[in-house]
matplotlib code that plots the C-alpha trace (Angstrom):
import matplotlib.pyplot as plt

x = [0.5, 0.6, -0.9, -1.0, 1.4, -1.4, -3.6, -1.5, -1.0, -5.1, -6.1, -8.2, -9.2, -12.5, -13.8, -12.7, -14.5, -17.5, -17.5, -16.8, -19.3, -16.7, -15.3, -11.9, -10.5, -10.6, -7.2, -7.3, -7.0, -3.3, -1.4, 2.2, 1.2, -0.4, 2.7, 5.3, 3.6, 4.1, 7.0, 7.3, 5.2, 2.1, -1.3, -0.5, 3.3, 4.4, 7.3, 8.6, 7.5, 8.6, 5.6, 4.5, 3.9, 7.4, 10.3, 12.5, 10.2, 8.8, 5.7, 4.6, 2.3, 0.6, 0.6, -3.3, -3.0, 0.1, -0.1, 3.3, 6.1, 3.4, 2.1, -0.9, -0.4, -2.3, -0.5, -1.0, -3.7, -6.2, -7.8, -10.5, -10.3, -9.1, -9.5, -5.9, -4.5, -1.8, 0.0, 3.8, 6.0, 9.0, 11.6, 11.3, 9.4, 10.9, 10.5, 12.2, 11.8, 10.3, 13.8, 15.1, 14.4, 15.8, 19.2, 19.6, 18.8, 15.6, 12.4, 9.2, 6.4, 2.7, 1.4, -0.8, -4.1, -4.1, -2.3, -5.4, -6.1, -2.8, -1.9, 1.1, 3.2, 5.5, 2.5, 0.9, 3.7, 4.7, 1.0, 0.6, 4.2, 4.0, 3.9, 4.0, 5.4, 8.0, 8.6, 11.7, 14.9, 16.2, 13.0, 13.1, 16.9, 19.6, 19.5, 16.6, 14.3, 10.8, 11.6, 9.7, 11.0, 10.7, 12.6, 15.7, 15.9, 17.8, 19.5, 22.8, 22.0, 23.0, 20.8, 21.2, 18.8, 17.9, 18.3, 15.0, 15.6, 18.3, 19.7, 19.4, 22.2, 22.4, 24.0, 24.5, 22.1, 22.3, 19.2, 18.5, 15.2, 12.7, 9.1, 6.8, 8.7, 8.8, 12.7, 14.5, 17.6, 20.8, 23.3, 26.7, 29.4, 26.8, 26.9, 26.9, 24.3, 20.4, 20.2, 19.2, 17.8, 15.0, 11.5, 10.9, 9.0, 11.1, 9.1, 9.6, 11.0, 13.8, 15.4, 17.7, 20.0, 23.9, 25.1, 22.2, 23.6, 26.7, 24.4, 22.3, 24.9, 23.8, 26.5, 27.2, 28.0, 26.7, 23.9, 24.8, 23.2, 26.0, 28.7, 30.3, 30.6, 33.3, 36.4, 36.3, 38.6, 36.7, 34.1, 36.1, 37.7, 33.8, 33.1, 36.0, 34.9, 31.1, 32.7, 34.7, 32.0, 29.3, 28.5, 27.8, 25.5, 23.7, 20.0, 18.7, 18.7, 14.9, 13.9, 12.7, 11.1, 7.5, 8.4, 6.2, 8.0, 8.9, 7.5, 8.6, 7.3, 6.4, 7.0, 9.3, 11.1, 8.8, 5.8, 3.0, 1.1, -0.4, 1.5, 1.6, 4.8, 5.4, 7.4, 4.5, 1.3, -1.3, -2.0, -2.1, -0.1, 1.2, 4.6, 7.0, 8.9, 12.3, 14.6, 14.4, 17.0, 16.1, 12.8, 12.2, 12.9, 12.1, 12.3, 9.4, 9.5, 6.7, 6.2, 7.4, 7.3, 9.1, 12.0, 13.6, 13.1, 16.6, 15.5, 13.0, 11.0, 12.1, 11.7, 12.3, 9.4, 8.4, 5.3, 3.6, 4.6, 1.9, 1.0, 1.3, -1.9, -2.9, -3.6, -7.5, -7.7, -8.2, -11.3, -12.7, -12.8, -14.0, -10.7, -8.5, -5.4, -2.9, -1.6, 2.2, 3.9, 4.2, 1.3, -0.8, -4.3, -6.1, -8.2, -5.8, -6.5, -4.6, -4.9, -3.6, -0.8, 0.0, 0.5, 2.3, 4.7, 5.1, 4.3, 2.2, 0.3, 1.3, -1.2, -3.3, -1.5, 1.4, -0.5, -2.0, -5.3, -7.0, -9.3, -11.9, -12.1, -10.3, -12.1, -11.9, -15.0, -15.4, -15.2, -13.1, -10.3, -6.8, -3.0, -0.9, 2.6, 2.8, 4.6, 5.7, 7.4, 7.8, 8.9, 4.9, 2.3, -1.2, -4.6, -6.2, -9.6, -10.6, -12.2, -12.5, -11.8, -11.1, -10.2, -7.2, -6.4, -7.4, -7.4, -6.6, -7.2, -4.4, -5.1, -3.1, 0.1, 2.4, 1.8, -1.7, -1.5, -3.6, -5.3, -2.8, -3.3, -1.8, -2.4, -4.4, -1.5, 0.8, 3.0, 2.9, -0.4, -1.4, -4.4, -6.1, -4.2, -0.7, 1.1, 0.0, 0.8, 4.2, 5.2, 5.2, 3.5, 0.7, -0.4, -3.9, -6.5, -5.7, -8.9, -8.6, -11.0, -10.0, -11.2, -14.8, -17.3, -17.8, -21.4, -21.3, -21.1, -17.9, -17.4, -14.1, -12.8, -12.5, -9.0, -7.8, -5.9, -2.9, -2.6, -2.5, 0.9, 2.7, 1.1, 2.8, 5.9, 5.9, 5.5, 8.4, 9.3, 6.3, 4.1, 0.4, -3.1, -4.9, -7.3, -4.0, -3.8, -0.4, 0.3, 2.4, 5.0, 4.6, 3.1, 0.6, -0.8, -4.2, -4.0, -6.4, -10.0, -11.9, -15.6, -16.4, -19.4, -20.4, -21.1, -24.4, -25.2, -27.9, -31.2, -29.9, -27.5, -28.8, -27.1, -27.2, -25.6, -23.0, -22.0, -21.4, -18.7, -15.0, -13.0, -11.0, -10.2, -6.7, -4.2, -3.4, -4.4, -6.4, -8.9, -9.4, -9.5, -12.0, -14.2, -14.4, -15.5, -17.9, -19.1, -19.6, -21.8, -23.7, -24.7, -25.4, -28.0, -31.9, -32.1, -28.5, -30.1, -30.7, -27.3, -26.0, -27.9, -26.4, -22.9, -23.1, -21.0, -22.7, -21.9, -22.5, -19.9, -16.2, -14.5, -10.9, -11.1, -11.2, -14.9, -15.6, -18.7, -20.5, -23.5, -26.3, -29.4, -32.6, -35.9, -34.7, -33.3, -29.5, -28.7, -25.0, -23.6, -20.1, -18.9, -16.0, -13.2, -9.9, -6.5, -4.4, -3.8, -4.0, -7.4, -8.9, -9.8, -11.7, -13.2, -14.5, -15.8, -17.7, -19.0, -20.4, -22.1, -23.6, -24.9, -26.2, -24.3, -21.4, -18.5, -16.3, -18.6, -15.5, -12.0, -8.6, -9.0, -10.4, -12.9, -11.8, -13.8, -15.4, -16.3, -14.9, -18.5, -20.2, -22.8, -24.4, -26.3, -27.7, -31.5, -31.9, -33.6, -30.9, -28.1, -29.1, -29.6, -25.9, -24.6, -27.3, -27.6, -29.0, -25.4, -23.8, -20.9, -17.5, -14.2, -12.2, -11.2, -14.3, -14.6, -17.7, -18.9, -21.9, -24.3, -25.0, -28.9, -28.2, -26.0, -28.2, -31.5, -30.6, -31.9, -34.1, -35.4, -32.1, -30.8, -33.5, -32.7, -29.1, -29.1, -30.3, -27.1, -25.5, -28.0, -28.6, -31.3, -29.8, -32.1, -31.0, -29.1, -26.7, -23.1, -23.1, -25.8, -25.8, -28.8, -28.6, -32.2, -32.5, -33.5, -36.4, -38.1, -40.8, -38.8, -36.5, -38.6, -40.1, -37.4, -37.4, -40.9, -39.8, -36.7, -39.1, -41.3, -38.3, -36.9, -40.5, -40.2, -36.3, -37.1, -39.6, -37.5, -34.5, -36.1, -37.3, -33.7, -32.8, -35.3, -33.7, -30.0, -31.5, -33.2, -30.0, -27.7, -30.2, -29.9, -26.1, -25.3, -23.3, -24.0, -25.4, -22.4, -20.1, -21.8, -23.1, -20.8, -19.2, -20.9, -19.7, -20.0, -17.7, -15.2, -12.2, -9.4, -6.6, -3.0, -2.1, 1.0, 3.3, 2.6, 4.9, 4.0, 5.4, 5.0, 4.7, 0.7, 1.2, 1.4, -1.5, -4.5, -7.8, -7.6, -4.7, -6.6, -9.5, -6.9, -5.6, -9.1, -9.9, -7.4, -8.5, -11.3, -12.9, -13.5, -17.1, -16.2, -13.9, -16.9, -17.5, -13.8, -14.0, -17.3, -15.8, -12.5, -10.1, -6.7, -3.6, -3.3, -6.6, -6.5, -3.4, -5.5, -8.8, -9.4, -12.2, -14.4, -14.2, -14.8, -17.8, -19.4, -19.0, -19.7, -22.4, -20.4, -21.5, -18.8, -17.6, -17.0, -15.5, -12.8, -12.3, -11.7, -9.4, -7.1, -6.2, -5.7, -3.3, -1.5, -0.7, 0.2, 2.6, 4.1, 4.6, 6.4, 8.6, 9.4, 8.9, 9.1, 12.6]
y = [14.6, 15.1, 18.1, 19.7, 22.6, 23.7, 23.4, 25.8, 28.5, 28.7, 28.6, 31.5, 32.4, 34.3, 31.4, 29.2, 31.2, 31.3, 27.5, 26.8, 29.4, 30.6, 34.0, 35.2, 36.3, 40.2, 41.9, 43.9, 40.6, 40.1, 42.8, 41.8, 42.1, 45.4, 46.8, 45.4, 47.6, 50.9, 53.4, 55.5, 58.3, 58.8, 61.0, 64.2, 64.7, 67.8, 68.5, 71.3, 71.2, 73.1, 75.1, 74.3, 77.6, 78.8, 76.0, 78.2, 78.6, 76.2, 75.8, 73.7, 70.7, 68.0, 64.3, 63.3, 59.9, 57.5, 54.7, 53.1, 55.3, 58.0, 61.1, 62.7, 66.1, 69.5, 73.0, 73.9, 77.1, 74.9, 73.9, 71.5, 72.2, 69.1, 70.7, 71.4, 68.2, 66.6, 63.9, 63.5, 60.7, 60.4, 59.0, 62.4, 65.2, 68.0, 67.1, 67.9, 67.8, 71.1, 72.8, 72.4, 75.9, 77.4, 75.6, 75.6, 79.4, 78.6, 80.6, 79.9, 81.8, 81.3, 80.1, 82.3, 80.0, 80.9, 84.3, 86.3, 83.8, 84.3, 88.0, 87.1, 84.3, 84.1, 84.0, 81.4, 79.0, 79.6, 78.4, 75.6, 74.1, 74.3, 70.5, 69.5, 66.1, 66.6, 63.7, 61.9, 63.3, 59.6, 58.9, 61.9, 61.7, 59.4, 55.6, 55.0, 57.6, 56.3, 52.9, 50.6, 47.9, 45.0, 47.0, 47.4, 43.7, 42.3, 39.1, 39.4, 41.1, 39.8, 39.6, 37.5, 34.9, 33.4, 29.3, 28.5, 25.0, 23.9, 27.5, 30.6, 31.6, 33.9, 33.0, 35.3, 34.4, 35.5, 36.7, 34.3, 35.5, 38.0, 37.3, 40.1, 40.4, 36.7, 35.6, 32.8, 32.7, 30.7, 30.2, 32.1, 29.5, 27.4, 29.4, 25.9, 24.2, 25.0, 21.9, 24.2, 27.2, 28.8, 30.9, 33.8, 36.8, 39.9, 41.0, 37.7, 38.4, 36.2, 38.2, 40.9, 43.3, 42.4, 43.5, 42.6, 39.6, 41.8, 44.4, 42.2, 40.0, 36.9, 34.6, 34.4, 31.0, 28.7, 26.3, 22.7, 21.3, 22.8, 23.5, 20.3, 20.7, 23.3, 23.8, 26.4, 28.6, 28.4, 29.9, 32.6, 33.5, 33.7, 36.3, 38.2, 38.0, 39.4, 42.0, 43.6, 43.4, 44.6, 48.2, 47.0, 44.0, 45.6, 46.7, 49.8, 50.2, 51.4, 48.5, 46.3, 49.3, 47.6, 44.2, 43.1, 44.4, 41.3, 41.6, 40.2, 36.8, 35.0, 31.1, 29.2, 25.7, 23.0, 24.4, 22.4, 23.9, 23.1, 23.9, 23.2, 22.2, 24.7, 22.4, 19.9, 22.1, 19.9, 18.7, 20.1, 18.2, 18.6, 20.0, 21.4, 24.5, 23.1, 26.1, 29.8, 32.0, 35.4, 37.7, 37.4, 34.0, 30.6, 27.1, 24.6, 21.1, 18.7, 15.8, 12.9, 9.7, 6.9, 5.7, 4.9, 8.0, 10.0, 13.5, 15.8, 18.5, 21.6, 25.4, 28.6, 31.0, 34.5, 35.7, 36.4, 33.0, 31.4, 27.7, 27.9, 27.5, 27.1, 23.7, 22.5, 25.1, 21.9, 20.8, 24.2, 24.7, 21.2, 20.1, 17.0, 17.1, 14.4, 12.6, 12.3, 9.3, 6.5, 7.7, 4.7, 4.8, 7.1, 9.2, 12.1, 13.6, 17.1, 16.5, 13.1, 13.8, 16.7, 14.7, 11.9, 14.3, 16.2, 19.2, 22.6, 24.1, 27.5, 30.1, 31.9, 35.1, 33.6, 33.7, 36.4, 37.5, 35.6, 37.7, 36.5, 40.1, 39.1, 39.2, 35.3, 33.1, 29.5, 28.4, 31.4, 30.8, 32.2, 31.4, 29.6, 28.0, 24.5, 23.6, 20.4, 22.0, 25.6, 26.4, 25.6, 28.1, 26.4, 27.4, 27.2, 26.8, 27.6, 24.5, 25.7, 28.8, 29.2, 32.5, 33.8, 30.5, 28.9, 25.3, 25.2, 22.7, 22.8, 22.3, 20.9, 20.3, 17.6, 15.1, 15.3, 17.2, 17.4, 20.5, 23.0, 24.9, 28.7, 31.9, 34.6, 36.9, 34.2, 35.4, 32.4, 33.1, 35.6, 37.2, 35.7, 36.8, 37.2, 34.7, 36.2, 39.5, 38.9, 36.4, 33.1, 29.9, 28.9, 25.4, 24.9, 22.1, 18.9, 19.3, 23.1, 25.0, 25.6, 27.4, 27.9, 28.9, 32.8, 33.4, 37.4, 39.6, 41.9, 45.3, 45.6, 49.2, 51.7, 52.3, 55.4, 58.0, 58.2, 56.0, 58.0, 56.1, 58.1, 61.2, 60.2, 59.6, 63.0, 64.7, 63.4, 65.5, 67.7, 67.4, 65.6, 66.6, 64.1, 63.5, 62.6, 59.1, 57.8, 53.9, 52.7, 50.1, 48.6, 45.1, 45.8, 49.1, 50.1, 52.2, 51.4, 52.4, 53.4, 53.6, 56.9, 56.0, 59.5, 60.6, 60.7, 57.3, 58.3, 56.6, 53.2, 52.2, 51.3, 53.6, 51.0, 48.3, 50.8, 51.5, 47.5, 47.5, 47.3, 50.6, 50.0, 47.5, 46.8, 47.7, 45.2, 44.2, 47.1, 44.7, 42.4, 45.5, 47.3, 43.9, 43.4, 47.2, 46.9, 43.5, 45.2, 48.0, 45.7, 44.1, 47.1, 48.3, 48.3, 46.5, 45.0, 44.1, 47.7, 48.7, 46.0, 47.6, 51.0, 49.8, 47.6, 48.5, 50.9, 49.4, 53.1, 54.9, 54.9, 52.1, 52.2, 49.6, 45.7, 44.2, 41.8, 39.7, 40.9, 39.3, 40.3, 38.4, 39.7, 38.4, 35.0, 35.3, 36.0, 38.2, 39.4, 41.7, 43.2, 46.1, 48.2, 48.1, 50.1, 48.5, 51.4, 53.0, 56.6, 55.9, 54.6, 57.9, 59.3, 55.6, 55.6, 59.3, 58.6, 55.2, 57.2, 59.7, 57.1, 55.6, 59.4, 59.2, 61.7, 61.4, 60.7, 57.7, 55.5, 56.1, 56.3, 59.2, 58.8, 61.5, 62.4, 64.8, 66.9, 65.8, 68.2, 67.8, 69.2, 66.5, 66.3, 69.6, 69.0, 67.2, 64.4, 66.8, 69.5, 66.8, 64.7, 68.2, 68.6, 64.9, 63.1, 62.0, 65.3, 67.1, 68.4, 66.7, 68.2, 67.2, 70.3, 70.7, 70.1, 66.4, 64.3, 61.7, 60.1, 57.5, 54.9, 55.8, 59.3, 58.2, 55.5, 57.3, 59.3, 55.9, 54.5, 51.7, 50.6, 50.8, 48.5, 45.9, 45.8, 45.6, 42.0, 40.7, 42.5, 42.1, 38.1, 36.6, 33.4, 30.6, 28.3, 25.7, 22.9, 23.6, 21.8, 23.9, 27.2, 29.4, 32.3, 33.5, 37.2, 39.2, 40.3, 36.7, 35.7, 33.4, 36.3, 39.3, 38.4, 40.1, 43.3, 44.8, 47.2, 48.4, 48.6, 51.1, 53.0, 53.1, 54.1, 57.1, 57.7, 57.8, 60.3, 62.6, 61.9, 62.9, 66.3, 66.6, 65.8, 68.6, 70.9, 70.3, 70.9, 74.0, 75.1, 74.3, 76.4, 79.6, 79.9, 83.8, 83.3, 83.3, 80.1, 80.2, 79.9, 77.3, 75.2, 72.1, 70.9, 68.6, 64.8, 65.5, 68.3, 66.4, 65.6, 63.5, 64.8, 64.8, 68.2, 69.8, 68.9, 71.5, 73.8, 74.8, 78.1, 77.2, 73.9, 72.8, 71.3, 75.3, 76.3, 78.0, 77.9, 80.6, 79.4, 75.9, 78.4, 80.5, 77.3, 75.7, 78.9, 78.6, 75.4, 74.2, 73.4, 76.7, 76.7, 74.0, 76.4, 77.7, 74.1, 74.3, 77.5, 76.5, 73.2, 74.9, 72.9, 73.7, 72.2, 69.3, 68.6, 68.7, 66.2, 63.7, 63.7, 60.9, 60.0, 58.2, 61.1, 63.8, 62.1, 61.5, 64.7, 67.1, 65.4, 65.3, 62.7, 60.5, 62.8, 66.2, 64.2, 62.4, 65.7, 67.3, 64.8, 64.8, 68.1, 67.1, 64.3, 66.9, 68.9, 65.8, 64.8, 68.3, 68.2, 64.7, 66.0, 69.6, 69.5, 65.9, 65.6]
z = [66.0, 62.4, 61.2, 64.4, 63.5, 61.0, 64.0, 66.0, 63.4, 62.8, 66.3, 67.0, 70.6, 69.5, 67.8, 70.4, 73.0, 71.0, 70.3, 74.0, 75.1, 77.8, 78.6, 78.8, 82.5, 82.4, 82.0, 84.8, 86.8, 85.6, 87.7, 86.9, 83.1, 83.5, 85.7, 83.1, 80.6, 82.8, 81.4, 84.4, 83.4, 84.8, 84.5, 86.4, 85.9, 84.4, 81.9, 79.5, 76.0, 72.9, 71.8, 68.2, 66.8, 68.3, 68.7, 70.3, 73.4, 75.9, 77.9, 81.0, 80.0, 81.9, 81.1, 80.3, 79.3, 78.4, 76.0, 75.5, 74.1, 73.4, 76.0, 75.3, 77.1, 77.7, 78.2, 81.6, 81.4, 79.2, 82.2, 81.4, 78.1, 76.1, 72.3, 72.3, 73.7, 71.5, 71.1, 71.6, 71.0, 73.8, 71.3, 69.1, 70.8, 72.6, 75.8, 79.1, 83.0, 85.1, 85.5, 82.5, 80.9, 83.4, 83.6, 80.1, 79.5, 77.2, 77.1, 79.1, 77.0, 77.1, 74.0, 71.8, 72.3, 76.5, 76.5, 77.5, 80.4, 81.9, 82.8, 85.2, 84.1, 87.0, 89.3, 87.3, 87.2, 90.6, 91.6, 89.0, 90.0, 93.6, 94.8, 91.3, 90.1, 87.6, 84.7, 85.7, 84.0, 83.1, 81.4, 79.1, 78.4, 77.6, 76.5, 78.4, 76.8, 76.1, 76.9, 79.5, 81.7, 78.9, 76.8, 79.1, 79.8, 76.7, 75.8, 77.4, 80.3, 83.7, 87.2, 90.4, 91.0, 94.6, 94.8, 96.5, 96.5, 98.7, 100.7, 100.7, 98.0, 95.1, 91.4, 88.4, 85.5, 81.9, 80.2, 76.9, 76.1, 76.8, 76.1, 77.6, 81.0, 81.0, 81.0, 80.0, 82.3, 82.2, 84.9, 84.4, 83.5, 81.5, 78.4, 76.2, 78.2, 78.5, 80.9, 84.1, 82.2, 84.1, 82.8, 85.5, 85.5, 85.5, 89.0, 90.8, 94.4, 94.2, 90.9, 91.6, 90.0, 89.8, 93.3, 95.2, 97.2, 98.2, 99.7, 101.7, 103.1, 101.1, 99.3, 95.6, 94.7, 92.3, 93.3, 94.2, 91.1, 89.1, 91.4, 90.8, 86.8, 87.4, 90.0, 92.7, 90.7, 87.6, 89.3, 90.5, 87.6, 86.2, 89.1, 88.3, 84.7, 85.7, 87.9, 85.0, 82.3, 85.0, 83.7, 80.2, 81.1, 83.8, 84.1, 85.5, 89.4, 89.4, 87.0, 90.0, 91.8, 91.4, 92.7, 95.8, 99.0, 101.1, 104.9, 108.2, 108.9, 112.4, 111.5, 113.7, 113.1, 113.3, 112.8, 110.8, 107.8, 104.6, 101.1, 97.6, 95.7, 93.3, 91.2, 90.9, 92.3, 91.8, 95.5, 99.1, 101.4, 105.1, 105.2, 108.1, 108.7, 108.3, 109.0, 109.6, 107.9, 109.2, 109.6, 106.1, 104.6, 106.0, 104.3, 104.3, 103.4, 102.1, 104.7, 103.5, 106.3, 104.5, 105.9, 102.6, 101.0, 99.8, 98.6, 100.1, 98.7, 100.1, 99.3, 100.5, 101.7, 102.7, 104.2, 100.9, 99.2, 97.3, 98.1, 101.7, 104.4, 107.9, 109.3, 108.6, 105.4, 103.2, 105.4, 106.0, 101.9, 101.2, 99.7, 99.6, 101.8, 100.3, 103.2, 103.3, 101.7, 104.2, 106.4, 107.9, 106.4, 103.9, 106.4, 107.4, 110.6, 111.8, 115.5, 115.8, 113.3, 115.3, 118.6, 116.6, 115.4, 118.9, 116.7, 116.7, 114.0, 112.7, 114.0, 111.7, 112.5, 110.2, 107.0, 104.6, 104.6, 101.6, 99.0, 96.5, 95.1, 92.2, 88.8, 88.1, 87.7, 86.8, 83.5, 82.4, 79.8, 80.2, 79.0, 81.7, 82.1, 82.0, 85.7, 84.4, 81.1, 81.6, 78.0, 77.2, 77.8, 77.4, 77.3, 80.3, 82.2, 85.7, 87.0, 90.9, 93.1, 96.9, 98.3, 96.1, 94.3, 90.9, 89.9, 86.2, 83.5, 80.9, 77.6, 74.6, 77.0, 75.5, 78.3, 80.3, 83.5, 86.4, 87.5, 88.7, 91.8, 91.2, 93.3, 91.2, 91.7, 90.2, 87.6, 85.6, 84.3, 81.3, 79.7, 76.4, 73.7, 75.5, 73.6, 70.3, 71.3, 72.2, 69.4, 71.5, 70.5, 72.7, 73.1, 71.4, 72.3, 70.3, 68.5, 67.7, 66.1, 62.7, 59.5, 60.9, 58.4, 59.1, 59.7, 59.5, 56.8, 56.8, 55.2, 54.3, 54.5, 51.7, 50.5, 51.7, 49.1, 51.3, 54.7, 58.1, 58.8, 55.6, 57.1, 60.9, 58.9, 57.2, 60.8, 62.2, 65.3, 64.7, 67.9, 66.9, 67.9, 69.7, 66.7, 64.7, 63.8, 65.0, 64.8, 67.8, 67.1, 70.6, 71.2, 74.0, 72.9, 74.4, 77.6, 80.6, 79.9, 83.0, 83.6, 84.7, 87.1, 87.7, 84.1, 82.7, 81.4, 78.7, 77.7, 76.4, 79.4, 82.8, 85.7, 88.2, 85.8, 85.1, 88.5, 89.2, 85.9, 86.9, 87.5, 84.8, 81.9, 80.5, 79.1, 76.6, 72.9, 71.3, 69.7, 72.7, 75.3, 73.4, 72.8, 76.3, 76.9, 74.6, 75.6, 79.1, 78.3, 76.1, 79.4, 81.1, 79.0, 79.4, 76.5, 75.1, 71.6, 71.2, 72.0, 70.0, 67.1, 67.9, 68.0, 64.7, 61.9, 59.2, 55.7, 54.4, 56.9, 56.3, 58.1, 59.2, 62.2, 62.6, 62.1, 65.8, 66.4, 69.4, 71.1, 73.4, 75.1, 75.6, 76.9, 76.4, 72.4, 71.2, 68.9, 67.5, 64.9, 63.5, 65.5, 64.4, 66.5, 66.2, 66.4, 67.4, 70.3, 69.2, 68.0, 71.4, 72.8, 69.6, 69.4, 73.1, 72.5, 69.8, 71.0, 73.7, 71.4, 69.6, 72.9, 73.7, 77.0, 78.4, 76.2, 79.0, 80.5, 79.5, 77.8, 78.8, 80.9, 84.5, 85.9, 89.5, 90.6, 87.8, 84.4, 81.8, 79.9, 82.9, 82.4, 85.6, 85.6, 82.4, 82.3, 80.0, 77.5, 77.4, 77.4, 74.3, 72.6, 73.3, 72.7, 71.3, 67.5, 66.4, 66.9, 63.7, 62.6, 62.1, 60.8, 62.2, 66.1, 68.0, 69.1, 68.6, 66.0, 63.9, 65.2, 62.5, 62.7, 61.7, 58.4, 57.6, 57.5, 54.6, 52.8, 55.2, 53.2, 52.1, 55.9, 56.9, 54.3, 54.9, 58.6, 58.0, 56.9, 60.0, 63.0, 63.1, 65.5, 66.8, 67.8, 70.6, 68.9, 69.4, 68.6, 65.5, 63.7, 62.5, 62.0, 59.5, 59.9, 59.6, 62.1, 59.8, 59.6, 61.1, 63.5, 64.2, 65.1, 68.4, 70.5, 68.7, 69.1, 71.6, 69.0, 66.0, 68.0, 69.1, 65.2, 64.2, 66.2, 65.7, 61.8, 62.2, 64.4, 62.1, 59.0, 60.5, 61.3, 57.4, 56.0, 58.7, 57.7, 53.7, 54.6, 56.6, 53.5, 51.3, 53.3, 53.2, 52.8, 49.6, 45.5, 44.3, 42.1, 44.7, 46.7, 44.0, 43.9, 40.7, 38.5, 38.1, 34.4, 34.7, 36.1, 34.0, 35.9, 34.0, 35.4, 37.1, 36.9, 40.1, 42.7, 44.5, 47.9, 49.1, 53.1, 55.0, 54.9, 58.4, 59.6, 57.5, 59.0, 58.0, 56.3, 54.4, 53.5, 52.2, 50.0, 48.3, 47.5, 46.1, 43.9, 42.5, 40.4, 43.8, 44.9, 45.8, 48.5, 50.3, 52.4, 53.8, 54.9, 56.4, 58.3, 59.9, 60.6, 58.6, 59.0, 57.6, 59.6, 59.5, 55.6, 55.5, 57.0, 55.0, 53.0, 50.3, 53.0, 55.8, 52.8, 51.4, 55.2, 56.7, 53.7, 52.3, 48.9, 46.1, 44.8, 41.9, 43.7, 46.7, 44.2, 42.6, 46.0, 47.2, 43.7, 45.0, 48.6, 47.3, 45.6, 48.7, 50.6, 47.8, 47.5, 51.4, 51.6, 48.6, 49.6, 53.7, 55.0, 55.4]

ax = plt.figure().add_subplot(projection="3d")
ax.plot(x, y, z, "-o")
ax.set_aspect("equal")
plt.show()
């Protein structure tokens, strides 16, 4: 249609889901996508890492979390202490498998921070390395270093593909395109023709590395459909060429290690069953086991009783093939079974049909057990391949569910398609956002929702003095603390987010509902995964509207993420607010921890780290009162090493009257409305206040307690034990933003201690602020990551003094880039 390309470009999943009132299928339900993102590293693996303070020595570290080409590591000896966790880039960091130091005569030496905890180094290493799993050497060295399976299948790579339509043979295929593990394959010898191209996910059981057919005794020859296009001599010449180029076009041997294992079947020739043709998966039909090849493979044929038929719908299966069912499965599930073409009458009866054919039904024991534990529900949205045109990936809606099977309605396809029947484990279905993440065109619905009027005020983030990306570029091969900002170039960048059900759930979240949440969400696109996590938390609250209010974007706080609209229902009313969600994986752990602290629950309640036996925060032994004292909103803010974060309320209550007024723009009460109406009634208006009486009372109590906290903080500031002249911040009137002379540094600020930072500040006209840096333990690395919003928020400085301080910080950064970055 004219203008359809404009609609495709502007299609927005969030707006479409809101308009249709539907939800996205959970990311965790797409196991093949999850598997494709794993790079071989796993939490718990150990490796030898160069010690940051002394690059000539190494120590054993354990992988805490993996995220693309980044590893979060902890030196062995720190136990459950996460303060010294640090991120490493596999591509650049000095990482090696266990035993490398001994082989290469390098020194293993305990880092300074844990020297007193390890009196006997040899005994300690013997104990921690006993039975330990080392990170594989091939993942840390050579061409495959830091790459996941998807990076290793490049255009031009060769594989072998079994022919599943007419015989159990294989032929070589070339990878034309790799879209997130979905491969466009072309038969070897047909370089100039795309007529027989196929799209197959790399984990498909019928796709193998070159050499598989010879190893397993199968014939390597082109399928019948293309065999006549060349002479036998030509095909043999092509085979010879492939063998000569095998090394340069081959893929790693362990690429297919996560493929489903094909088990032994118990089908016999002539058995009857019900089946869905994978090429046209729209109906369930009677079918026959036409041929048994061996203990793993057999061929079935869709029954066709017409005497004039010239072709057959046959294909090869294995015991776990999707779309094969025992006789009467359709009847038991209330589904229509399409009679074979040529069958007399429309009322198909299996008993009569088996007698008429003189055949037996395949017993139930031949078929795998079906499960309904998959996470899909009716009306959920996802992205699915169009079986009629595999080039197309369309928006799909789950219209029906039976055991392990979905009925999908495809929207936006070039030609109308009936509902498709697919297995929940199909590799032709993908989570919402998969196409966008992998740069592939998603077919939007014909009436796409475009240019919808935004109904939520969005606060733009403060412009940073120097981006944290620039800081990362300057760090080069340096190891990074877990609090440092590192931008990942990978497409899927959010690791799995685990719900740790044993951890303290706090005053806002219902422990019973938390226990019903899935074990994990993700991995996937950061914004989508975190939005799903926050939605689950809101729905698990005693008062969802209150949790939404706690999470909402604070206009006065520093904003470095992405504004997302979340909704909540409470006492028959709907609420929505703009919530900040981070975009990059390096900030996910900190985001989860700070969100937990906002909700006064255990900082480990949810996040990229799974709590197995004992929570590192020891939250189970604390009473509610003690717990809130440690992790509630009254905890002091710090920007040094100790983790933690502020809450919306604590920051905003400095100006309670303004906060109350501003909140109306963010927290909007929606009346029940038709899809065309827009209600912009603020929550404070007479229509919008009915659902929040309890919240207002709670807030009144919080206002009183927070006011007391504010007074305590002021008193604390006045009791500092240094002179007024030393403590007094510079007045805005005294600030003269003159261009200072170029700064020359004697040492790399990355290596500055807290004392070095304080010494530098005392040499500037911001000397009175040095005590704050000392109290908050800000070292050189933390100094380089400071920005104007962070300085204002965490040091309680007015704009003038904050700008003056950041001017000196910027001078240090500039000198760092010029003198030490290279």
